[in-house]
N, C-alpha and C positions, 0 to 999 in steps of 0.2 A: 306414924302417921297415921294421920287421924281422918278418916272421908263419912267417917261416918255423921259427924254435921246435918252432914248433906243426906241422909238414906241412902246414901250410895258404897254398896258394894267395890271392891278395886272390878269387877267385869265389866260392870255398871256403869263407874270410874271411866276404863278404856271405851266402853262402844259407847258410854251415849254424849260422852265428852271429851276424850281425845279420836277418836277413830274421826269423828264429823269435822276441828277443828286443822286435821294434820290435812284434811282431801281437803277442805276448804283456802290453806294454805298452797298450795297446790297450784289450783284451779287460780287461784287469784293471783299467785307470779307468775305464773304463766302468757294467762290472760297478758296482766300487768309490763312482764319484762316484756313483748312483744306493742306493747303499747308507746313505751320508752320509748324503745327502737328505733320507731316509727318516728322515731321525733316527737308527737303529741303529750297535751297536756297531763295530764295525767298519767303513769308509768306503775314502776311494780309496789310503790310503795302505799300510793295512794290504793290501788286494787287488793291486795289484803287489806291494807286497815281495814277497807272494805270489808270482805269478805269476813272477815277475822269476827270483825262484830256485828255484821248479821247471822251469824251462828253464834254467838254467842247469847246474842240476843234471842235468839229461839228451841236454843238449849236450857237458857234461863225458863222462857217462858215455859218449855217444857215441863221443869223440872215445879214449876209452875202449878201445872196442870194434877202435874200427878199426885203434889201437897195434897193437892186443893179435894184431888179423890181420895183420899183418903179424910179425911179431916170430915167429908163428907160419907164417910161410910162409918164415923166414930161417931155422927151424929154432930158436929159440929155444922152450918148453917154459913156457907160460900160467901162470895160475891163474887161471881165471875166477871166484871168487870178486870182483873187482870190479862183479862185473856187477853184482850186488843193491841196487842205490844207490837208487832207485826206490824199492822195497818202502819201503828205509828212509821215504821222502817221504813215501807215501803209508800208512805206519801214522805219520809226525808231523805229518800236516792234522789229524788224525782229533785227537789232542787238541789242535789248536788252533779245532778245531773246536770244539769240548768245549767252551772255555773259553768262550763267546760266546756259550752256550746255557743260558737259568736260570728257573728256577720260581719267581713269583710270590709273593704271601704271602694267591694266593688258590688257590694251587696248580695256576696256568695257567700250560706250560710256552712261553719265548718265544725269539726265536733261529731255530732253527731251520733257517729261514731264510739266517740272513746265512751261521748252520757251510754251510750245501749251496752257498751260492754264493764263499765260502770252497772249501771241496771243490776246484767250481767250477772255480776259477782256477787252480787249483795241474796238475787232472787237465790241465788244455786248458796250460799253458805245456809238463807233462812230454808235451805228446801231439806239442805243436811244438817243442822240443830234441832230442829223439830224430825226427826230418824228417820227420816227417811234415804239413808247413805249411800240403798242402791238402784236408788233415783237420780240421786245429782251427782256418785263416778260417772253413771252412763249423759250425762245430762256433760261434762265435766270429760271430761272422755271425746263425743259427739263434739263438744265449741275449739277445744285444742287441735282434735284432725282439721277442721275446717276451716283456719286458722295459718296451719300450715300446709296444707292443704294452697291456700288459694296468695297463700306469702309467696309460696313457692313458687305458685306457677306463674303473678304479675316476677318472679326473678330475682329477689330477693328469702335472705337467712333473715328470720324473725326473730334467731335466737342471733342476729351479729346484730352492737351496736348503728347505726345509723354512718356516722365518721368511722367506722371502723372500713366499712363496704368497700370494695371496688369500686372504682367507677365505670358509672357501666355506656360502653359506647352509643352515640348518638346517632340517627338516623340516614343522619347528614355526611357523616362520615366516611 
């Protein structure tokens, strides 16, 4: 195995690439599973893909930056324009989120929470991929606790698909 093409030691590969991707996967999977289980348009796959892609872009930009610093230390002129990649992710995610926001026939807007969860998983991926593993992990734990508390207080388990839940008793009964 040659990781030296990227100037990464196995420990650097673990800490800079694998750990952020694993945490982004777990957080994205949890948020996506909850959205899928409550019957929303963007579910498990969408959230995992957004979280992982965002983390991947941030990791790439971080490694590019480290390489540019190395080149600069050797006297090579660098162009810092390559460091604008993350800004493009933030803009692009807005378009993906907008795709799940719909206005129904009664003029009620739906999909705002799902759009927010897509944006959240993208930003968590960017934070983790940029090397802020502790901050990204804390953020992920907070959102997981929030989702669990919110859904359990509403009377359903977010880890059980909507069609497998026991029907709740109506107020009229």
